[in-house]
C-alpha positions as CSV (number, residue, x, y, z in Angstrom):
1,M,1.0,-62.8,79.6
2,Y,1.5,-66.6,79.5
3,T,-1.4,-68.9,80.0
4,P,-0.9,-72.7,80.2
5,D,-2.8,-74.9,77.8
6,F,-5.6,-76.0,80.2
7,Y,-7.2,-74.8,83.4
8,L,-9.2,-77.4,85.4
9,P,-11.6,-75.3,87.5
10,D,-12.9,-78.2,89.7
11,S,-9.3,-78.9,90.9
12,G,-7.9,-75.4,90.4
13,L,-5.0,-76.8,88.4
14,W,-3.1,-75.4,85.4
15,V,-1.8,-78.0,82.9
16,E,0.8,-77.4,80.2
17,S,1.1,-80.1,77.6
18,K,4.2,-80.7,75.6
19,G,5.5,-82.9,72.8
20,K,9.1,-81.6,72.5
21,W,10.4,-79.5,75.4
22,D,13.6,-77.6,74.8
23,S,15.8,-75.6,77.2
24,K,13.9,-72.4,76.4
25,G,10.6,-74.0,77.4
26,R,12.1,-75.3,80.6
27,T,13.5,-71.9,81.5
28,K,10.1,-70.3,80.7
29,T,8.3,-72.9,82.8
30,L,10.5,-72.2,85.8
31,A,10.1,-68.4,85.4
32,I,6.3,-68.7,85.3
33,I,5.9,-70.8,88.4
34,T,8.4,-68.8,90.4
35,T,7.1,-65.3,89.5
36,S,3.4,-65.7,88.8
37,G,1.1,-65.1,91.7
38,A,-1.6,-67.4,90.2
39,I,0.5,-70.2,88.7
40,R,2.7,-72.0,91.3
41,R,4.3,-75.4,91.8
42,D,1.3,-76.5,93.9
43,N,-1.3,-75.8,91.2
44,F,0.7,-76.5,88.0
45,R,1.1,-79.8,86.2
46,M,3.1,-80.9,83.1
47,L,1.7,-83.5,80.7
48,F,4.1,-84.9,78.1
49,Q,3.3,-86.9,75.0
50,Y,6.5,-88.9,75.6
51,N,9.1,-89.0,78.4
52,N,12.0,-88.0,76.1
53,W,15.6,-87.4,77.0
54,L,16.6,-83.8,77.7
55,T,19.9,-84.1,75.9
56,K,21.7,-86.4,73.6
57,K,23.8,-87.6,76.5
58,H,20.7,-89.4,77.9
59,N,21.3,-88.2,81.5
60,Q,17.8,-87.1,82.4
61,T,14.3,-87.4,81.0
62,Y,11.5,-84.8,81.1
63,L,10.0,-86.5,84.2
64,D,13.4,-86.6,85.9
65,W,13.8,-82.9,85.4
66,C,10.2,-82.2,86.7
67,E,10.8,-84.3,89.8
68,R,14.1,-82.4,90.5
69,E,12.3,-79.1,90.2
70,G,9.3,-80.1,92.3
71,I,6.8,-80.1,89.4
72,I,4.2,-82.8,89.2
73,A,4.2,-84.4,85.7
74,A,2.8,-87.3,83.8
75,V,3.1,-88.9,80.3
76,G,0.1,-89.7,78.2
77,K,-2.5,-88.5,75.8
78,T,-5.1,-87.6,78.4
79,I,-5.0,-85.7,81.7
80,P,-4.7,-88.1,84.6
81,E,-7.9,-88.7,86.4
82,E,-6.5,-87.7,89.8
83,W,-5.7,-84.2,88.4
84,I,-9.4,-83.7,87.4
85,K,-10.9,-84.4,90.9
């Protein structure tokens, strides 16, 4: 069973943190939030170290992809304050 990197009990959010995020990781993320009863788009967040490009063509960044898929995401080294509350 998959468990994201962090669970924030006060806000009920699951947070997955990533440096590099390849296509396998993106596929796994979508599978988890669409099939798990406990982890869903409304209680799942992605935290990236950098907002890298998905491909060498530079058509889309990690945050662009998350927005398209309805996943709330941020870039930084710490969990955003609004996610904790």
